N, C-alpha and C positions, 0 to 999 in steps of 0.2 A: 894896273888893275884898278877899276873904279872903286871909289869908296862906297861901301854898302852897309854902313852902320845906320840902317833905317829902322826907326822904332816903330815897326809895323804892327798893327793890331790885326791878328789873324781873323778875328771876326769881321773886321772891315774888309779884309781880302775876300772872305768867304761869303759874307752876308750883306755888306753895304755897297754892293756894286753900283747902286744908283747914286752914290754920293757924288756931288759936284765939287771939284777943287777950286771953283771960281771964287768962293767966299772965303777961302783960306790960302795962305802961302803954300804952294805945292810942296816945297821942301820940308815943311813941318806938318803936313796934313794928317798923316797917320798918327803922329805923336799927339796932336790935338784930339783926334778921334778916340784914341785909347783913354785919354783923360776924361773926355766927355762921358763915355759909357761908365767909367768908374764913379764919376760924380752922380750920374743918373741912378746908379745902383744904390747910392746912399753911403759910399765910403767917405768918412768925415775928412780925412786928409786930402782926398781928391777934390772936395768942395773948396777947401782952403787954397789949394794950389790953383784951381780954376779961377777963383776970385782974384788971386794975385796976378795971374797971367792976363786975365780979362775974359769975362764970360762971353763977350762978343766974339772973341777968337775961338774959344772952346765951345762951339755951338753947332748943332745939327738940327734940322727941323723936318717936318713932313714934306716941305718943298724941296729939300735937298737929298732926301733918302727915299728911294723907291720902296713902297710897301713898309713904311716906317713902323706903323702900329704892329704889323705882323713880325717884324724883325727885332724891334726894340727889346722885348723880354729875353730873347736869346742872347743878344749882344750884351746886355747887362749881366746876365748870369755867367756867361762864359768868361768875359773879361774880368769880372770880380773874382771868380773862382781861380783863374790863372794867377792873378795878382796875389790873392790871399794865400794860396798854397805855397808859393815861393817864400812869402814872408814867414809863414808858420814853420817851414822847413828851417829857415835861418834861426828862428827863435828856439824851436824844439831841439835843435842840435847845438845850441849854445855857441853859435858863431858870433864873434865880435867884429868881423870884417866882412863886408859885402861889396863885391865888384859887379856892377850891373852893366852888361854889355848891350849897346843900343838902347840906352835908358830912356831917351826921349823926355817926356814930361811925366813919367811915372812918379807918383808921390811916395815911392818907397824910401827916398832920401829922408823925408819928414818922419816916416814911421821908424826908421832905423836910428836916426839922430835922437829922437825922443826917448829911445830905449838905451841911450848911451852906447850905441854901436857905430863903428866907422863905416861910412858909405862912400864909394867912389863910383861915379857914373861916367861911362864912356860913350861918346856919341859924336855926330858930326858937328861942325862949328856953329851953325845958326841955333841949333837947339841948346847947346852948351852956353852960348852967350845969353840967350833969353832966360834960361833957368838961373844962371848966376845973378841976373838982374833982379829977379823976383824973390829969391831965397830969403833975403832979410825980412820980407813981409810975413814969412811963415815960421821962422825959427829964431830963437834968441841968439845972442852973440856967442854964448857958450855952445849951443847946439850947432851953430854954423861951423864951428871949428872941427866938427866931426864929419863934415861933408865936403867932398871935392868933386869937381866935374872936369873931365879931361877930354880934349879933342883927340880921338883915337879911332883907327880903322881896325876892325876885328881881324882882318887878314894880314895886318902888318905887325910882325913880332916886336919890333922896337917900341912902337907906341903902346902896345898892350902891356909889355913888361913895365914900361914907365908908369902906366896907370896902376898896375898891381903893386909896384914898389912904393906907392904912397902909404901902404899899410904894412904893419908888422904882425907876424903870426899867421895862422891858417886862414884861408879865405874861402868864403862861399861865393862862387861865381854864378850869377843868374842871367837868364836871357828870356825875353818875352817876344817871340816872333821875328826872328832874323833868318834862320836857316833856310826857309823856303824861298828866300830871295837870292840864294847863292847857287852857283854851279857846284858840281861835285868837287872840283879842284879847290874852289874857294871854301867849301865846307871843310875839306881836309886841312886847309891852311888854318882856319879858325880853330879846329880841334887840336892841331899841333901847337898852336900858340897857347891854348888853354892848358894843354899837357905841360908845357914849359913852365907856366905859372904855378901849376899844382906841384910840379917837381921842386920848385924853389920855395914855395910857401906852405904846401900842404893844403888839405881841404877837399872840396868837391865842386863840381860843376852841375847845376841843377836846372832843368828846363822841361817844359812839356812840348817843345817844338817838334820832337820826333813822333809825337802822338797827336799833333794838332788836328789833323783831319778827323780822326776818330773822336777826339775830345769835343770838337764843334758839333758833330752829329749827335753825340750823346747829350750835349746841352740842349740841342733842339728837341730831342726826344723827351726831355724832362718837361718842356713847355707844351709840346704838341704830341698827338698820337703819331705813331711811326710813319704812316703814309704821308701825312702832312709834313713831318719833320724832314723826311728824305726829299720831298719836293722843294721845300724852302732851301735846304742846303744845296741841292743840285742846281736849281735854276739860278740862284744867287751867285754860286761859284762860277758858273759859265758866263754870266754877265760881267762879273768883275774881271775875269781873265781877259775879256775883250777890252774892258776899260784900261787895264794895267798892261796890256800887251804882254801878258805873262803866261807861262805854261807850268802850273803848279804840279801837274802829274810828273813832270821831269824832276822837279825839286823834291817832292815827297817820295819816300821809299814805298814800294808796293806793299811790303809787310814789315812789321816791327822787327822781326828776326833779321831781316836784311839790313835794316838800319843799325841794329846792334852789331852785326858783323863788320859793318863799315866803321863804326866808332872804335871797335876793338882793334881793327887793322891800323889805327892811328896810335896804338900803344896805350889805350885807355880801357878801364874796366867799367862795365855797365850793370846797373841794378834798376829794375823798374819797380817803383814803389807807389803806394796809394797817395792820392792827392792830399788827403787829410787822415793821417793814422789815428788821430784823436778827434773827439767831438769838436766841431767848430760851427759857429753861426754865420750864415751868409746874410748880408744886409738885405739884398733884394728878394730873399725868400719870403719876406712879408707879403709879397704880391702873389704868392702861389696858393693854389687850393690844396686840399688834403692829398689828393692823388699825385699832384705835381711834387708836393713836398716829400712824399714817400719815395718817388723816383729820384729826387735830389739826394736823399740820404744814401741811396745806392751809388750814385755818381761820385759822391765824396770818397768812396772806398775804391774807386777804379784806379788801376795802376797806370795812370797816364803821366806820372812824373818819372823823369829819368835822372837817376843819381849816378854821375860819371866821375871816376877817380883815376889817378895815375897809377900805372902798374908799378 
């Protein structure tokens, strides 16, 4: 089974179909893209991580992204909300351990370490190697002791258990954009591995992957009126599928209830919860007008987060 720990930014899948991989190493392209949009949204630790990695690598422009000006506000909003919602879940539920599957270059490690929480990032070799190299530029020696990066395949039980066993106590497992790259069989394997970790350590698996399509559309509708939002989403998704030679309709479940039944069939319990159960400020909201801001407040309460626990 091929290794599929791709730190994919769903908004890049859905909306940045015009991106060229020529200017970036293809193996790390989506990881750079996620970090880029977080940086552009104004997330401070994303800017630090980007500086350490090299802003020339973490770069997109109007020349490399089709309809950049039209897509950028949605990219920034969706990626920031997805990132922040998981962070706030960890903090709000007082988790001291975070296992981030397909972590890529997400600056979650910086955020967690600075709050004295343990972070283990699991991903493919090139990303892990690069992150380990730049981490000393972002964290003190004491903070670095709270961060580990492990080369691991989400579909491989042994490597995932090895990553989880770096931590003591209950674990919050997070994931930003992996499930849509997997077949049903691979999705089942990942869920079984997560169940094994939760059985051993306790805690929860939290992701918006199973609501990704609806989440992206809702983010687009914050920025644009419904007709334009649907057009932007649909046209970009079609173009990216051609670029990626992918069929996301096969990866996504037709309905949330079907996804829930699939997860439950793997011996897990599911609860769909709001992105932000408490008030939270989004950095890129500063660029929104009053009408957009009001729609954003509604999106924050949408139940696009999936809290998954072992039976």
